[in-house]
mmCIF file as gemmi writes it, N, C-alpha and C atoms, coordinates in Angstrom:
data_model
loop_
_atom_site.group_PDB
_atom_site.id
_atom_site.type_symbol
_atom_site.label_atom_id
_atom_site.label_alt_id
_atom_site.label_comp_id
_atom_site.label_asym_id
_atom_site.label_entity_id
_atom_site.label_seq_id
_atom_site.pdbx_PDB_ins_code
_atom_site.Cartn_x
_atom_site.Cartn_y
_atom_site.Cartn_z
_atom_site.occupancy
_atom_site.B_iso_or_equiv
_atom_site.pdbx_formal_charge
_atom_site.auth_seq_id
_atom_site.auth_asym_id
_atom_site.pdbx_PDB_model_num
ATOM 1 N N . MET Axp A 1 ? 1.887 -13.958 -17.312 1 0 ? 1 A 1
ATOM 2 C CA . MET Axp A 1 ? 2.135 -13.287 -16.053 1 0 ? 1 A 1
ATOM 3 C C . MET Axp A 1 ? 3.123 -14.09 -15.214 1 0 ? 1 A 1
ATOM 4 N N . LYS Axp A 2 ? 3.002 -15.404 -15.223 1 0 ? 2 A 1
ATOM 5 C CA . LYS Axp A 2 ? 3.881 -16.234 -14.41 1 0 ? 2 A 1
ATOM 6 C C . LYS Axp A 2 ? 5.346 -15.999 -14.776 1 0 ? 2 A 1
ATOM 7 N N . TYR Axp A 3 ? 5.625 -15.962 -16.065 1 0 ? 3 A 1
ATOM 8 C CA . TYR Axp A 3 ? 6.995 -15.743 -16.525 1 0 ? 3 A 1
ATOM 9 C C . TYR Axp A 3 ? 7.51 -14.382 -16.078 1 0 ? 3 A 1
ATOM 10 N N . THR Axp A 4 ? 6.665 -13.387 -16.119 1 0 ? 4 A 1
ATOM 11 C CA . THR Axp A 4 ? 7.041 -12.04 -15.694 1 0 ? 4 A 1
ATOM 12 C C . THR Axp A 4 ? 7.46 -12.033 -14.236 1 0 ? 4 A 1
ATOM 13 N N . VAL Axp A 5 ? 6.723 -12.721 -13.398 1 0 ? 5 A 1
ATOM 14 C CA . VAL Axp A 5 ? 7.054 -12.765 -11.969 1 0 ? 5 A 1
ATOM 15 C C . VAL Axp A 5 ? 8.431 -13.37 -11.778 1 0 ? 5 A 1
ATOM 16 N N . TRP Axp A 6 ? 8.75 -14.437 -12.473 1 0 ? 6 A 1
ATOM 17 C CA . TRP Axp A 6 ? 10.082 -15.051 -12.32 1 0 ? 6 A 1
ATOM 18 C C . TRP Axp A 6 ? 11.175 -14.113 -12.798 1 0 ? 6 A 1
ATOM 19 N N . ARG Axp A 7 ? 10.937 -13.376 -13.873 1 0 ? 7 A 1
ATOM 20 C CA . ARG Axp A 7 ? 11.94 -12.417 -14.351 1 0 ? 7 A 1
ATOM 21 C C . ARG Axp A 7 ? 12.146 -11.303 -13.337 1 0 ? 7 A 1
ATOM 22 N N . VAL Axp A 8 ? 11.077 -10.858 -12.731 1 0 ? 8 A 1
ATOM 23 C CA . VAL Axp A 8 ? 11.156 -9.781 -11.742 1 0 ? 8 A 1
ATOM 24 C C . VAL Axp A 8 ? 11.969 -10.231 -10.54 1 0 ? 8 A 1
ATOM 25 N N . LEU Axp A 9 ? 11.836 -11.477 -10.149 1 0 ? 9 A 1
ATOM 26 C CA . LEU Axp A 9 ? 12.542 -11.972 -8.968 1 0 ? 9 A 1
ATOM 27 C C . LEU Axp A 9 ? 14.053 -11.958 -9.164 1 0 ? 9 A 1
ATOM 28 N N . ASP Axp A 10 ? 14.511 -11.871 -10.388 1 0 ? 10 A 1
ATOM 29 C CA . ASP Axp A 10 ? 15.953 -11.785 -10.65 1 0 ? 10 A 1
ATOM 30 C C . ASP Axp A 10 ? 16.516 -10.41 -10.298 1 0 ? 10 A 1
ATOM 31 N N . ASP Axp A 11 ? 15.681 -9.404 -10.221 1 0 ? 11 A 1
ATOM 32 C CA . ASP Axp A 11 ? 16.113 -8.051 -9.9 1 0 ? 11 A 1
ATOM 33 C C . ASP Axp A 11 ? 16.001 -7.849 -8.389 1 0 ? 11 A 1
ATOM 34 N N . GLU Axp A 12 ? 17.137 -7.679 -7.712 1 0 ? 12 A 1
ATOM 35 C CA . GLU Axp A 12 ? 17.186 -7.622 -6.255 1 0 ? 12 A 1
ATOM 36 C C . GLU Axp A 12 ? 16.361 -6.469 -5.674 1 0 ? 12 A 1
ATOM 37 N N . LYS Axp A 13 ? 16.449 -5.287 -6.287 1 0 ? 13 A 1
ATOM 38 C CA . LYS Axp A 13 ? 15.713 -4.12 -5.761 1 0 ? 13 A 1
ATOM 39 C C . LYS Axp A 13 ? 14.207 -4.33 -5.893 1 0 ? 13 A 1
ATOM 40 N N . ILE Axp A 14 ? 13.777 -4.805 -7.055 1 0 ? 14 A 1
ATOM 41 C CA . ILE Axp A 14 ? 12.349 -5.047 -7.266 1 0 ? 14 A 1
ATOM 42 C C . ILE Axp A 14 ? 11.876 -6.171 -6.357 1 0 ? 14 A 1
ATOM 43 N N . ASN Axp A 15 ? 12.699 -7.202 -6.219 1 0 ? 15 A 1
ATOM 44 C CA . ASN Axp A 15 ? 12.376 -8.316 -5.34 1 0 ? 15 A 1
ATOM 45 C C . ASN Axp A 15 ? 12.151 -7.814 -3.914 1 0 ? 15 A 1
ATOM 46 N N . SER Axp A 16 ? 13.022 -6.946 -3.455 1 0 ? 16 A 1
ATOM 47 C CA . SER Axp A 16 ? 12.915 -6.387 -2.108 1 0 ? 16 A 1
ATOM 48 C C . SER Axp A 16 ? 11.644 -5.552 -1.956 1 0 ? 16 A 1
ATOM 49 N N . THR Axp A 17 ? 11.341 -4.744 -2.962 1 0 ? 17 A 1
ATOM 50 C CA . THR Axp A 17 ? 10.135 -3.914 -2.929 1 0 ? 17 A 1
ATOM 51 C C . THR Axp A 17 ? 8.878 -4.775 -2.89 1 0 ? 17 A 1
ATOM 52 N N . LEU Axp A 18 ? 8.837 -5.817 -3.727 1 0 ? 18 A 1
ATOM 53 C CA . LEU Axp A 18 ? 7.677 -6.706 -3.745 1 0 ? 18 A 1
ATOM 54 C C . LEU Axp A 18 ? 7.535 -7.438 -2.415 1 0 ? 18 A 1
ATOM 55 N N . LEU Axp A 19 ? 8.646 -7.818 -1.818 1 0 ? 19 A 1
ATOM 56 C CA . LEU Axp A 19 ? 8.6 -8.475 -0.521 1 0 ? 19 A 1
ATOM 57 C C . LEU Axp A 19 ? 8.061 -7.526 0.546 1 0 ? 19 A 1
ATOM 58 N N . ASP Axp A 20 ? 8.501 -6.273 0.522 1 0 ? 20 A 1
ATOM 59 C CA . ASP Axp A 20 ? 7.994 -5.278 1.473 1 0 ? 20 A 1
ATOM 60 C C . ASP Axp A 20 ? 6.484 -5.099 1.323 1 0 ? 20 A 1
ATOM 61 N N . ILE Axp A 21 ? 6.018 -5.052 0.077 1 0 ? 21 A 1
ATOM 62 C CA . ILE Axp A 21 ? 4.589 -4.913 -0.185 1 0 ? 21 A 1
ATOM 63 C C . ILE Axp A 21 ? 3.836 -6.119 0.369 1 0 ? 21 A 1
ATOM 64 N N . ALA Axp A 22 ? 4.356 -7.314 0.133 1 0 ? 22 A 1
ATOM 65 C CA . ALA Axp A 22 ? 3.693 -8.53 0.604 1 0 ? 22 A 1
ATOM 66 C C . ALA Axp A 22 ? 3.633 -8.591 2.126 1 0 ? 22 A 1
ATOM 67 N N . VAL Axp A 23 ? 4.721 -8.228 2.779 1 0 ? 23 A 1
ATOM 68 C CA . VAL Axp A 23 ? 4.756 -8.253 4.249 1 0 ? 23 A 1
ATOM 69 C C . VAL Axp A 23 ? 3.734 -7.279 4.826 1 0 ? 23 A 1
ATOM 70 N N . LEU Axp A 24 ? 3.687 -6.071 4.279 1 0 ? 24 A 1
ATOM 71 C CA . LEU Axp A 24 ? 2.729 -5.086 4.766 1 0 ? 24 A 1
ATOM 72 C C . LEU Axp A 24 ? 1.292 -5.537 4.505 1 0 ? 24 A 1
ATOM 73 N N . HIS Axp A 25 ? 1.064 -6.133 3.344 1 0 ? 25 A 1
ATOM 74 C CA . HIS Axp A 25 ? -0.259 -6.636 3 1 0 ? 25 A 1
ATOM 75 C C . HIS Axp A 25 ? -0.719 -7.68 4.028 1 0 ? 25 A 1
ATOM 76 N N . VAL Axp A 26 ? 0.17 -8.604 4.37 1 0 ? 26 A 1
ATOM 77 C CA . VAL Axp A 26 ? -0.182 -9.649 5.339 1 0 ? 26 A 1
ATOM 78 C C . VAL Axp A 26 ? -0.471 -9.04 6.71 1 0 ? 26 A 1
ATOM 79 N N . LYS Axp A 27 ? 0.349 -8.086 7.142 1 0 ? 27 A 1
ATOM 80 C CA . LYS Axp A 27 ? 0.115 -7.437 8.436 1 0 ? 27 A 1
ATOM 81 C C . LYS Axp A 27 ? -1.242 -6.74 8.47 1 0 ? 27 A 1
ATOM 82 N N . LEU Axp A 28 ? -1.56 -6.05 7.382 1 0 ? 28 A 1
ATOM 83 C CA . LEU Axp A 28 ? -2.846 -5.362 7.305 1 0 ? 28 A 1
ATOM 84 C C . LEU Axp A 28 ? -4.011 -6.355 7.293 1 0 ? 28 A 1
ATOM 85 N N . ALA Axp A 29 ? -3.847 -7.455 6.566 1 0 ? 29 A 1
ATOM 86 C CA . ALA Axp A 29 ? -4.902 -8.469 6.511 1 0 ? 29 A 1
ATOM 87 C C . ALA Axp A 29 ? -5.137 -9.083 7.892 1 0 ? 29 A 1
ATOM 88 N N . LEU Axp A 30 ? -4.056 -9.322 8.628 1 0 ? 30 A 1
ATOM 89 C CA . LEU Axp A 30 ? -4.199 -9.854 9.986 1 0 ? 30 A 1
ATOM 90 C C . LEU Axp A 30 ? -4.922 -8.866 10.894 1 0 ? 30 A 1
ATOM 91 N N . GLU Axp A 31 ? -4.552 -7.596 10.779 1 0 ? 31 A 1
ATOM 92 C CA . GLU Axp A 31 ? -5.225 -6.576 11.584 1 0 ? 31 A 1
ATOM 93 C C . GLU Axp A 31 ? -6.704 -6.496 11.215 1 0 ? 31 A 1
ATOM 94 N N . TYR Axp A 32 ? -6.982 -6.565 9.925 1 0 ? 32 A 1
ATOM 95 C CA . TYR Axp A 32 ? -8.371 -6.489 9.446 1 0 ? 32 A 1
ATOM 96 C C . TYR Axp A 32 ? -9.209 -7.636 10.015 1 0 ? 32 A 1
ATOM 97 N N . SER Axp A 33 ? -8.62 -8.82 10.105 1 0 ? 33 A 1
ATOM 98 C CA . SER Axp A 33 ? -9.368 -9.998 10.559 1 0 ? 33 A 1
ATOM 99 C C . SER Axp A 33 ? -9.548 -10.045 12.076 1 0 ? 33 A 1
ATOM 100 N N . ASN Axp A 34 ? -8.878 -9.168 12.791 1 0 ? 34 A 1
ATOM 101 C CA . ASN Axp A 34 ? -9.009 -9.116 14.238 1 0 ? 34 A 1
ATOM 102 C C . ASN Axp A 34 ? -10.414 -8.615 14.6 1 0 ? 34 A 1
ATOM 103 N N . ASN Axp A 35 ? -11.069 -9.307 15.519 1 0 ? 35 A 1
ATOM 104 C CA . ASN Axp A 35 ? -12.435 -8.925 15.924 1 0 ? 35 A 1
ATOM 105 C C . ASN Axp A 35 ? -12.495 -7.554 16.578 1 0 ? 35 A 1
ATOM 106 N N . ASN Axp A 36 ? -11.39 -7.084 17.127 1 0 ? 36 A 1
ATOM 107 C CA . ASN Axp A 36 ? -11.373 -5.791 17.817 1 0 ? 36 A 1
ATOM 108 C C . ASN Axp A 36 ? -11.098 -4.601 16.89 1 0 ? 36 A 1
ATOM 109 N N . THR Axp A 37 ? -10.858 -4.866 15.63 1 0 ? 37 A 1
ATOM 110 C CA . THR Axp A 37 ? -10.584 -3.784 14.687 1 0 ? 37 A 1
ATOM 111 C C . THR Axp A 37 ? -11.882 -3.042 14.368 1 0 ? 37 A 1
ATOM 112 N N . LEU Axp A 38 ? -11.85 -1.752 14.565 1 0 ? 38 A 1
ATOM 113 C CA . LEU Axp A 38 ? -13.039 -0.922 14.353 1 0 ? 38 A 1
ATOM 114 C C . LEU Axp A 38 ? -13.38 -0.823 12.865 1 0 ? 38 A 1
ATOM 115 N N . PRO Axp A 39 ? -14.653 -0.663 12.544 1 0 ? 39 A 1
ATOM 116 C CA . PRO Axp A 39 ? -15.069 -0.549 11.141 1 0 ? 39 A 1
ATOM 117 C C . PRO Axp A 39 ? -14.371 0.594 10.391 1 0 ? 39 A 1
ATOM 118 N N . CYS Axp A 40 ? -14.145 1.721 11.056 1 0 ? 40 A 1
ATOM 119 C CA . CYS Axp A 40 ? -13.482 2.831 10.369 1 0 ? 40 A 1
ATOM 120 C C . CYS Axp A 40 ? -12.031 2.468 10.037 1 0 ? 40 A 1
ATOM 121 N N . ARG Axp A 41 ? -11.383 1.715 10.924 1 0 ? 41 A 1
ATOM 122 C CA . ARG Axp A 41 ? -10.015 1.268 10.654 1 0 ? 41 A 1
ATOM 123 C C . ARG Axp A 41 ? -10.014 0.249 9.514 1 0 ? 41 A 1
ATOM 124 N N . LYS Axp A 42 ? -11.037 -0.596 9.449 1 0 ? 42 A 1
ATOM 125 C CA . LYS Axp A 42 ? -11.134 -1.581 8.373 1 0 ? 42 A 1
ATOM 126 C C . LYS Axp A 42 ? -11.234 -0.895 7.006 1 0 ? 42 A 1
ATOM 127 N N . GLU Axp A 43 ? -11.927 0.221 6.958 1 0 ? 43 A 1
ATOM 128 C CA . GLU Axp A 43 ? -12.018 0.974 5.701 1 0 ? 43 A 1
ATOM 129 C C . GLU Axp A 43 ? -10.638 1.463 5.274 1 0 ? 43 A 1
ATOM 130 N N . VAL Axp A 44 ? -9.883 1.976 6.232 1 0 ? 44 A 1
ATOM 131 C CA . VAL Axp A 44 ? -8.533 2.465 5.941 1 0 ? 44 A 1
ATOM 132 C C . VAL Axp A 44 ? -7.65 1.308 5.475 1 0 ? 44 A 1
ATOM 133 N N . ILE Axp A 45 ? -7.779 0.162 6.12 1 0 ? 45 A 1
ATOM 134 C CA . ILE Axp A 45 ? -6.984 -1.016 5.749 1 0 ? 45 A 1
ATOM 135 C C . ILE Axp A 45 ? -7.332 -1.46 4.331 1 0 ? 45 A 1
ATOM 136 N N . ARG Axp A 46 ? -8.621 -1.506 4.006 1 0 ? 46 A 1
ATOM 137 C CA . ARG Axp A 46 ? -9.031 -1.897 2.639 1 0 ? 46 A 1
ATOM 138 C C . ARG Axp A 46 ? -8.416 -0.968 1.599 1 0 ? 46 A 1
ATOM 139 N N . ALA Axp A 47 ? -8.432 0.322 1.879 1 0 ? 47 A 1
ATOM 140 C CA . ALA Axp A 47 ? -7.864 1.29 0.941 1 0 ? 47 A 1
ATOM 141 C C . ALA Axp A 47 ? -6.36 1.083 0.806 1 0 ? 47 A 1
ATOM 142 N N . GLU Axp A 48 ? -5.689 0.829 1.906 1 0 ? 48 A 1
ATOM 143 C CA . GLU Axp A 48 ? -4.234 0.62 1.861 1 0 ? 48 A 1
ATOM 144 C C . GLU Axp A 48 ? -3.884 -0.663 1.112 1 0 ? 48 A 1
ATOM 145 N N . ILE Axp A 49 ? -4.654 -1.711 1.315 1 0 ? 49 A 1
ATOM 146 C CA . ILE Axp A 49 ? -4.414 -2.955 0.582 1 0 ? 49 A 1
ATOM 147 C C . ILE Axp A 49 ? -4.644 -2.746 -0.91 1 0 ? 49 A 1
ATOM 148 N N . LEU Axp A 50 ? -5.663 -2.003 -1.261 1 0 ? 50 A 1
ATOM 149 C CA . LEU Axp A 50 ? -5.909 -1.691 -2.674 1 0 ? 50 A 1
ATOM 150 C C . LEU Axp A 50 ? -4.727 -0.922 -3.263 1 0 ? 50 A 1
ATOM 151 N N . ARG Axp A 51 ? -4.199 0.042 -2.513 1 0 ? 51 A 1
ATOM 152 C CA . ARG Axp A 51 ? -3.045 0.813 -2.971 1 0 ? 51 A 1
ATOM 153 C C . ARG Axp A 51 ? -1.824 -0.101 -3.162 1 0 ? 51 A 1
ATOM 154 N N . LEU Axp A 52 ? -1.62 -1.022 -2.235 1 0 ? 52 A 1
ATOM 155 C CA . LEU Axp A 52 ? -0.492 -1.952 -2.338 1 0 ? 52 A 1
ATOM 156 C C . LEU Axp A 52 ? -0.642 -2.854 -3.565 1 0 ? 52 A 1
ATOM 157 N N . ARG Axp A 53 ? -1.844 -3.32 -3.828 1 0 ? 53 A 1
ATOM 158 C CA . ARG Axp A 53 ? -2.078 -4.167 -5.007 1 0 ? 53 A 1
ATOM 159 C C . ARG Axp A 53 ? -1.792 -3.393 -6.287 1 0 ? 53 A 1
ATOM 160 N N . MET Axp A 54 ? -2.226 -2.143 -6.318 1 0 ? 54 A 1
ATOM 161 C CA . MET Axp A 54 ? -1.978 -1.322 -7.506 1 0 ? 54 A 1
ATOM 162 C C . MET Axp A 54 ? -0.476 -1.088 -7.682 1 0 ? 54 A 1
ATOM 163 N N . GLU Axp A 55 ? 0.222 -0.819 -6.595 1 0 ? 55 A 1
ATOM 164 C CA . GLU Axp A 55 ? 1.67 -0.617 -6.653 1 0 ? 55 A 1
ATOM 165 C C . GLU Axp A 55 ? 2.368 -1.879 -7.171 1 0 ? 55 A 1
ATOM 166 N N . ARG Axp A 56 ? 1.947 -3.037 -6.669 1 0 ? 56 A 1
ATOM 167 C CA . ARG Axp A 56 ? 2.5 -4.313 -7.127 1 0 ? 56 A 1
ATOM 168 C C . ARG Axp A 56 ? 2.254 -4.511 -8.618 1 0 ? 56 A 1
ATOM 169 N N . ASP Axp A 57 ? 1.02 -4.261 -9.054 1 0 ? 57 A 1
ATOM 170 C CA . ASP Axp A 57 ? 0.677 -4.442 -10.462 1 0 ? 57 A 1
ATOM 171 C C . ASP Axp A 57 ? 1.489 -3.516 -11.363 1 0 ? 57 A 1
ATOM 172 N N . ILE Axp A 58 ? 1.7 -2.293 -10.931 1 0 ? 58 A 1
ATOM 173 C CA . ILE Axp A 58 ? 2.499 -1.35 -11.715 1 0 ? 58 A 1
ATOM 174 C C . ILE Axp A 58 ? 3.924 -1.863 -11.866 1 0 ? 58 A 1
ATOM 175 N N . ILE Axp A 59 ? 4.495 -2.37 -10.787 1 0 ? 59 A 1
ATOM 176 C CA . ILE Axp A 59 ? 5.861 -2.91 -10.839 1 0 ? 59 A 1
ATOM 177 C C . ILE Axp A 59 ? 5.919 -4.081 -11.808 1 0 ? 59 A 1
ATOM 178 N N . LEU Axp A 60 ? 4.966 -4.981 -11.734 1 0 ? 60 A 1
ATOM 179 C CA . LEU Axp A 60 ? 4.977 -6.156 -12.609 1 0 ? 60 A 1
ATOM 180 C C . LEU Axp A 60 ? 4.727 -5.77 -14.07 1 0 ? 60 A 1
ATOM 181 N N . GLU Axp A 61 ? 3.862 -4.792 -14.318 1 0 ? 61 A 1
ATOM 182 C CA . GLU Axp A 61 ? 3.593 -4.366 -15.686 1 0 ? 61 A 1
ATOM 183 C C . GLU Axp A 61 ? 4.812 -3.731 -16.328 1 0 ? 61 A 1
ATOM 184 N N . ARG Axp A 62 ? 5.596 -2.993 -15.544 1 0 ? 62 A 1
ATOM 185 C CA . ARG Axp A 62 ? 6.802 -2.358 -16.081 1 0 ? 62 A 1
ATOM 186 C C . ARG Axp A 62 ? 7.836 -3.376 -16.52 1 0 ? 62 A 1
ATOM 187 N N . ARG Axp A 63 ? 7.789 -4.547 -15.927 1 0 ? 63 A 1
ATOM 188 C CA . ARG Axp A 63 ? 8.801 -5.569 -16.202 1 0 ? 63 A 1
ATOM 189 C C . ARG Axp A 63 ? 8.421 -6.487 -17.356 1 0 ? 63 A 1
ATOM 190 N N . GLU Axp A 64 ? 7.216 -6.367 -17.891 1 0 ? 64 A 1
ATOM 191 C CA . GLU Axp A 64 ? 6.794 -7.261 -18.982 1 0 ? 64 A 1
ATOM 192 C C . GLU Axp A 64 ? 7.489 -6.93 -20.266 1 0 ? 64 A 1
């Protein structure tokens, strides 16, 4: 897997997409950790993070 990630980073478009996914993931994680975030919003955030992880995995699997 490690080698695959380095190969993917050579592709500018994929690199940009993975970076966008990572940035959104971090923003969602920060929102989730906020004490004022409602439980219903936390459920939505968990689902979105799961979707982002799946999207990331699909991109990495295609590049193997």
